[in-house]
C-alpha positions as CSV (number, residue, x, y, z in Angstrom):
1,M,79.5,-62.9,2.4
2,T,76.8,-61.2,0.4
3,E,75.2,-58.1,1.8
4,T,71.6,-58.1,2.4
5,P,70.0,-55.5,0.1
6,T,68.2,-52.6,1.8
7,V,64.8,-51.5,0.7
8,E,63.8,-47.9,1.0
9,T,60.3,-47.3,2.2
10,P,58.4,-44.1,1.5
11,D,58.0,-41.6,4.2
12,E,54.8,-42.0,6.1
13,P,52.4,-39.0,5.9
14,P,52.2,-37.0,9.0
15,R,49.4,-38.1,11.2
16,Q,46.5,-35.7,11.5
17,P,45.3,-34.9,15.0
18,P,42.0,-36.6,15.8
19,V,39.0,-34.5,14.9
20,D,37.2,-33.1,17.9
21,K,33.6,-33.4,16.6
22,A,32.1,-31.7,19.6
23,A,34.4,-28.7,19.2
24,R,33.6,-28.5,15.5
25,N,29.8,-28.7,16.2
26,R,30.2,-25.9,18.8
27,R,32.0,-23.7,16.2
28,V,29.3,-24.3,13.6
29,A,26.5,-23.6,16.1
30,I,28.2,-20.3,17.1
31,E,28.6,-19.3,13.5
32,W,25.0,-19.9,12.8
33,A,23.9,-18.1,15.9
34,V,26.0,-15.1,14.9
35,L,24.6,-15.1,11.4
36,I,21.0,-15.3,12.7
37,V,21.5,-12.5,15.2
38,A,23.2,-10.4,12.6
39,A,20.3,-11.0,10.2
40,L,17.7,-10.1,12.9
41,V,19.6,-6.9,13.8
42,I,19.8,-5.9,10.1
43,A,16.1,-6.6,9.6
44,F,15.3,-4.6,12.7
45,L,17.4,-1.6,11.6
46,I,15.9,-1.7,8.1
47,K,12.3,-1.9,9.5
48,T,13.0,0.9,12.1
49,F,14.9,3.4,10.0
50,L,14.7,2.5,6.3
51,F,11.8,0.5,4.8
52,Q,8.7,-1.2,6.2
53,A,6.0,-3.3,4.4
54,F,2.3,-2.6,5.0
55,Y,-0.8,-4.5,4.1
56,I,-3.8,-2.7,2.6
57,P,-6.9,-3.8,4.5
58,S,-9.6,-1.6,2.9
59,G,-10.7,-0.1,-0.4
60,S,-10.3,3.5,0.7
61,M,-7.4,4.0,-1.7
62,E,-9.0,2.3,-4.7
63,P,-8.3,2.3,-7.6
64,T,-4.7,3.1,-6.7
65,L,-4.3,0.5,-4.0
66,K,-6.7,-2.4,-3.7
67,I,-7.6,-4.7,-0.7
68,G,-4.8,-7.2,-0.2
69,D,-2.0,-5.1,-1.8
70,R,1.3,-4.9,0.0
71,V,3.4,-1.8,-0.3
72,L,6.8,-0.7,0.9
73,V,7.2,2.6,2.8
74,N,10.4,4.7,2.7
75,K,11.0,6.1,6.2
76,L,13.9,8.2,5.1
77,S,12.1,10.2,2.3
78,Y,11.1,13.1,4.4
79,D,14.5,13.4,6.1
80,L,15.8,14.2,2.6
81,H,13.0,16.4,1.1
82,D,9.7,18.0,2.0
83,I,6.3,16.3,1.8
84,H,4.6,17.0,-1.5
85,R,1.0,17.3,-2.4
86,G,-0.1,14.0,-4.0
87,D,2.3,11.8,-2.0
88,I,0.8,8.6,-0.6
89,I,1.9,8.2,3.0
90,V,1.4,5.9,5.9
91,F,0.7,7.7,9.2
92,K,-0.3,6.8,12.8
93,A,-4.1,6.8,13.1
94,P,-5.3,9.8,15.2
95,P,-7.3,8.9,18.3
96,N,-10.5,10.2,16.8
97,A,-10.1,8.2,13.5
98,G,-12.4,5.4,14.6
99,A,-10.0,2.9,13.1
100,G,-10.5,0.3,15.8
101,D,-7.4,-2.0,16.1
102,I,-5.8,-0.5,13.0
103,K,-2.9,1.6,14.2
104,D,-1.7,3.0,10.8
105,L,-3.6,4.5,7.9
106,V,-2.6,5.1,4.3
107,K,-4.0,8.2,2.5
108,R,-2.9,10.8,-0.1
109,V,-1.6,14.3,0.9
110,I,-4.2,16.8,-0.4
111,G,-3.5,19.9,1.8
112,L,-0.2,21.2,3.0
113,P,0.4,23.6,6.0
114,G,-1.3,27.0,5.3
115,D,-3.6,25.7,2.5
116,V,-7.3,26.1,2.4
117,V,-9.0,22.9,1.1
118,E,-12.6,22.7,0.0
119,A,-14.9,20.9,-2.5
120,R,-17.1,22.7,-5.1
121,D,-19.6,21.6,-7.6
122,E,-19.7,22.5,-11.3
123,N,-21.5,25.7,-10.4
124,G,-19.0,26.8,-7.8
125,A,-21.1,26.0,-4.8
126,V,-19.4,24.5,-1.8
127,C,-20.1,20.7,-1.2
128,E,-20.5,20.7,2.5
129,T,-22.9,17.7,2.6
130,Q,-23.3,14.4,0.8
131,D,-25.4,15.0,-2.3
132,P,-25.5,12.4,-5.0
133,S,-26.9,14.9,-7.4
134,K,-23.7,16.9,-7.4
135,L,-20.3,16.2,-8.9
136,C,-17.8,17.9,-6.7
137,H,-14.1,18.6,-7.1
138,V,-11.4,19.5,-4.7
139,Y,-10.0,23.1,-4.7
140,V,-6.8,24.1,-2.9
141,N,-6.4,27.9,-2.3
142,D,-9.2,28.6,-4.8
143,R,-7.6,26.5,-7.6
144,R,-9.1,23.2,-8.7
145,L,-6.8,20.3,-8.0
146,E,-6.1,17.9,-10.9
147,E,-6.7,14.4,-9.5
148,P,-6.4,11.7,-12.2
149,Y,-6.1,9.1,-9.4
150,V,-9.8,9.7,-8.4
151,H,-11.2,8.4,-11.7
152,G,-14.2,10.7,-11.8
153,Q,-15.4,10.2,-8.3
154,T,-17.1,13.0,-6.4
155,T,-15.7,14.6,-3.2
156,W,-18.4,15.5,-0.7
157,M,-18.3,16.7,2.9
158,L,-15.6,19.3,2.5
159,P,-16.4,22.9,3.4
160,P,-13.5,25.4,3.3
161,T,-10.9,24.0,5.7
162,P,-7.6,25.7,6.7
163,V,-4.7,23.4,7.2
164,P,-2.8,24.5,10.4
165,A,1.0,24.9,10.5
166,G,2.7,21.5,11.0
167,H,-0.3,19.6,9.7
168,L,-1.4,17.7,6.6
169,F,-4.9,17.2,5.1
170,M,-5.3,13.6,4.0
171,M,-7.9,11.9,1.8
172,G,-8.3,8.5,0.3
173,D,-8.6,8.1,-3.5
174,N,-12.0,6.3,-3.1
175,R,-13.7,9.5,-1.9
176,T,-17.1,8.0,-1.2
177,Q,-15.6,5.1,0.8
178,S,-12.8,6.8,2.7
179,H,-12.8,7.9,6.3
180,D,-10.2,10.6,6.2
181,S,-9.4,14.2,7.2
182,R,-12.9,15.3,6.3
183,Y,-13.9,13.4,9.4
184,F,-11.0,13.4,11.8
185,G,-9.3,16.6,10.7
186,S,-5.7,17.4,9.6
187,I,-3.0,15.2,11.0
188,E,0.3,16.3,12.6
189,K,3.4,15.9,10.5
190,S,5.0,14.1,13.4
191,A,2.4,11.2,12.8
192,V,3.9,10.5,9.4
193,I,5.7,7.1,9.2
194,G,6.9,7.3,5.6
195,R,6.1,7.6,1.9
196,V,4.6,4.7,0.0
197,F,6.8,4.2,-3.1
198,V,6.3,0.7,-4.5
199,R,3.7,-2.0,-4.5
200,I,5.3,-5.5,-3.9
201,W,2.2,-7.6,-4.1
202,P,0.4,-9.0,-6.0
203,P,3.1,-10.0,-8.6
204,K,1.1,-8.6,-11.5
205,G,0.8,-5.2,-9.7
206,I,4.5,-4.8,-8.7
207,G,5.7,-1.3,-9.6
208,L,6.5,2.2,-8.3
209,L,3.7,4.4,-7.0
């Protein structure tokens, strides 16, 4: 008798368990939900404690900031160092600012606590009223303040004004078109939201301030 030859067959690959599409879809949905929530939480924390973007709605800070500019405000700056004269800051509008629906204002720090701020003309006379015939400059503690950001504009409506403790005297760079501390008085330091440190829009204007 002849033996029947045997033929070896390759081992069959292990069978994969059937894919549970519903379970996989649930995992994907959960992962996306976690990512979205995490992103929202991070964005909230950044806006609350670190940085916040603001839109410039008026020309009161021209030529430094123009209508339509968008800037970033650093909310941690003044936790790390003192407020400096010349800083551009965003602060909560005081009740007597007449800002309407605008809750936050952007101006430049001119007077610090304990300063005396005033405007004088070329003859040393105080500029208490609006007088187009006079070119008036800001003086702080009897010394003229160098203000290259004003671009030759005059500063009216500023008799000698003491800045109380814990307060700041704020003015816009566009002196003839700015409703500022000359009208609503010094602001409390507690009203400060943060320091404007960079312009992020328009693209051609991106840069540090």
